[in-house]
C-alpha positions as CSV (number, residue, x, y, z in Angstrom):
1,M,9.3,43.4,-18.7
2,D,7.5,46.8,-19.5
3,I,7.6,46.0,-23.2
4,L,5.8,42.7,-22.5
5,R,3.2,44.5,-20.4
6,S,2.7,47.1,-23.2
7,I,2.2,44.4,-25.8
8,A,-0.3,42.5,-23.6
9,E,-2.3,45.7,-22.9
10,E,-2.3,46.5,-26.6
11,K,-3.6,43.0,-27.5
12,I,-6.3,43.3,-24.8
13,K,-7.4,46.7,-26.1
14,E,-7.6,45.3,-29.7
15,A,-9.7,42.3,-28.5
16,I,-12.1,44.6,-26.6
17,E,-12.5,46.8,-29.7
18,N,-13.1,43.7,-31.9
19,G,-15.8,42.5,-29.5
20,E,-13.9,39.3,-28.7
21,F,-14.9,39.5,-25.0
22,D,-18.6,40.3,-25.6
23,D,-19.9,36.7,-25.6
24,L,-17.9,35.1,-22.8
25,P,-19.7,32.8,-20.4
26,G,-20.5,34.5,-17.1
27,K,-20.3,38.0,-18.6
28,G,-21.7,40.5,-16.1
29,K,-21.9,38.0,-13.3
30,P,-19.7,38.1,-10.2
31,L,-16.7,35.8,-10.1
32,Q,-16.9,32.7,-8.1
33,L,-13.7,32.8,-6.2
34,E,-12.6,29.7,-4.5
35,D,-11.6,29.9,-0.8
36,L,-8.1,28.4,-0.5
37,S,-7.5,29.7,3.0
38,R,-7.5,26.3,4.5
39,I,-5.0,24.9,2.1
40,P,-1.4,25.4,3.1
41,E,0.1,28.3,1.1
42,E,2.9,26.1,-0.3
43,L,0.3,23.7,-1.7
44,R,-2.1,26.2,-3.3
45,I,-0.6,26.6,-6.7
46,S,-0.1,22.9,-7.2
47,Y,-3.7,22.3,-5.9
48,K,-5.1,24.7,-8.5
49,I,-3.0,23.3,-11.4
50,L,-4.1,19.7,-10.5
51,K,-7.7,20.7,-10.0
52,N,-7.9,22.5,-13.3
53,A,-6.4,19.5,-15.0
54,G,-9.0,17.2,-13.4
55,V,-6.3,15.3,-11.4
56,L,-6.5,14.5,-7.7
57,P,-3.3,14.6,-5.6
58,E,-2.3,11.2,-4.5
59,E,-3.4,11.8,-0.9
60,M,-6.8,12.9,-2.1
61,Q,-7.2,10.0,-4.4
62,L,-6.4,7.7,-1.5
63,R,-8.9,9.4,0.7
64,K,-11.5,9.1,-2.0
65,E,-10.7,5.4,-2.3
66,L,-10.8,4.9,1.5
67,T,-14.2,6.6,1.6
68,T,-15.5,4.4,-1.2
69,L,-14.2,1.2,0.5
70,Q,-15.7,2.3,3.9
71,G,-19.1,2.6,2.2
72,L,-18.7,-0.8,0.6
73,L,-17.7,-2.3,4.0
74,N,-20.7,-0.8,5.6
75,Q,-23.0,-2.5,3.1
76,C,-21.2,-5.8,2.7
77,R,-22.9,-8.9,4.0
78,D,-20.6,-11.6,2.5
79,E,-17.9,-12.5,5.1
80,Q,-15.2,-13.4,2.5
81,E,-15.8,-10.2,0.5
82,R,-15.8,-8.2,3.7
83,K,-12.3,-9.6,4.6
84,E,-11.0,-8.7,1.2
85,L,-12.4,-5.2,1.4
86,Q,-11.0,-4.8,4.9
87,R,-7.6,-5.9,3.8
88,E,-7.7,-3.4,0.9
89,W,-8.9,-0.6,3.2
90,T,-6.1,-1.3,5.7
91,E,-3.4,-1.3,2.9
92,K,-4.7,2.1,1.5
93,R,-5.0,3.6,5.0
94,L,-1.4,2.6,5.8
95,R,-0.2,4.0,2.4
96,F,-2.1,7.2,3.2
97,H,-0.5,7.6,6.6
98,L,3.0,6.9,5.3
99,L,2.5,9.5,2.6
100,M,1.2,12.1,5.1
101,E,4.1,11.4,7.4
102,R,6.6,11.9,4.6
103,R,4.9,15.2,3.7
104,G,4.9,16.6,7.2
105,R,1.2,16.6,7.8
106,S,0.0,20.1,9.0
107,A,-3.0,21.2,11.0
108,A,-4.2,23.2,7.9
109,F,-4.0,20.0,5.8
110,E,-6.0,18.1,8.5
111,E,-8.8,20.7,8.2
112,Y,-8.6,20.5,4.4
113,E,-8.7,16.7,4.4
114,M,-11.8,16.7,6.6
115,R,-13.5,19.2,4.3
116,V,-12.8,17.1,1.2
117,E,-14.0,14.0,2.9
118,K,-17.2,15.7,3.9
119,W,-17.6,17.0,0.3
120,L,-17.0,13.5,-1.1
121,N,-19.6,12.0,1.2
122,S,-22.2,14.6,0.3
123,K,-21.8,13.7,-3.4
124,K,-22.8,10.1,-2.5
125,E,-26.0,11.0,-0.8
126,P,-29.2,10.9,-2.9
127,S,-30.2,14.3,-4.3
128,G,-33.5,14.2,-2.4
129,T,-31.8,14.4,1.1
């Protein structure tokens, strides 16, 4: 393992000497570290991997869809369309609860879930508010 560390350090030194780090975005600015304290420890690595890949975990995708459907239901005036939206919302809500039950829903996850829902709702508000 020490040999790998030595090789890595040597490569980093070479890159510094060659100026390969001089024009990196954000150079000289503080790092924007993400607060993961509300995410259960066993989910943090998978959360970061999925987030960096632009993928939402299934439960977050369902929450996003539920929030969207709720907004559509709030605006819907057609009774037939409303019934269809309500049916779809109920199915997704049931699927979400079953998924959470299988995963052993924790208090930390509940808090994280509420924060994500709040964030999703804030993205839907007009920028002037």
